N, C-alpha and C positions, 0 to 999 in steps of 0.2 A: 669428596664426601658423597655418599649415596644415602638419601633419606630412606630409612629402612623400617619395616614393621609399622607402616603408617596405616591408620584406620581408613578403609576404602571410602567411607562416606563422609570424611572430614577434610574438606579443603583447608580449613583454618589450621589444622594440625600440620599439614605439609607446608603451608605458608610460614608458620612459626619456626619450623625446622630450618627452612631456607633463610629466614630472617636472622636467626642466630648464626648460621654458617656465614652469611654475608658480613655480619658484624665482626666475626672472628677472622674475616678475610680468607675463608676457605673456599676453594673451588668446589662447586656442587654440580653433580650430574643433573642433566635435565630430566632424568627419569627417576621416579620414586618407586620403591618396592613396597607394595601394600600387604597388609595382613590377610592373605588369602589362605583358606584351609588347605589347598593343594600344596602350599609350601611346607606346612607342618607334616602333612601326609608323606610328602616326598622325602623329607628329612628322616622320618621314621623308617621308610622303605629303601633308602639309599638311591632315590631317583629324583629327577628334576620335574618341574612343572611341564616342561616340553615333552617329557616322556609320559607323564600321567594324563595330562589334559592339553595336548598340543594347540588347540584352538582357543584356549582360555585367555582371559586378561592377564593372568599371572605369567603365562608363557610369553605373551606379547611384551610384557614389561622386561623380562629377562632378555629377550631378543633385542629390544630397543637399547637396553643397558650395554649389551655386548657390542652392538653397532656403534654406540657412542664411544665406548672405551677403545674399540678397534681403531676408529678414526682419530681419537685423541692421542693414542700412542703411535699413530702414523704407521701402522703395521701394514705395509704394502706387500710384503712377501711372506707367505705362510712358512712356518717352520718345517724343515725336512725331518721326517720321522724315519729312523733306521730300525729295521726289525732284526732281532737277534735270530740267527739260524738255529 
């Protein structure tokens, strides 16, 4: 489970989400995704935080979530992409 849409200035909100997940015995990502404007703008424009604001906290959260998920799934070999001629 990924805590999502968390208020950036509310540590108690994130702690509550994690507490509920723990009580339900759900594995929780160590990264939370916060309610940053760039996520909303990206959704409207079909872009990611990394594309719109690559040095932002929002982009760093997405990168950290990917790193955690990549390691969690033990993805050691990247997928081979075959291009259609």
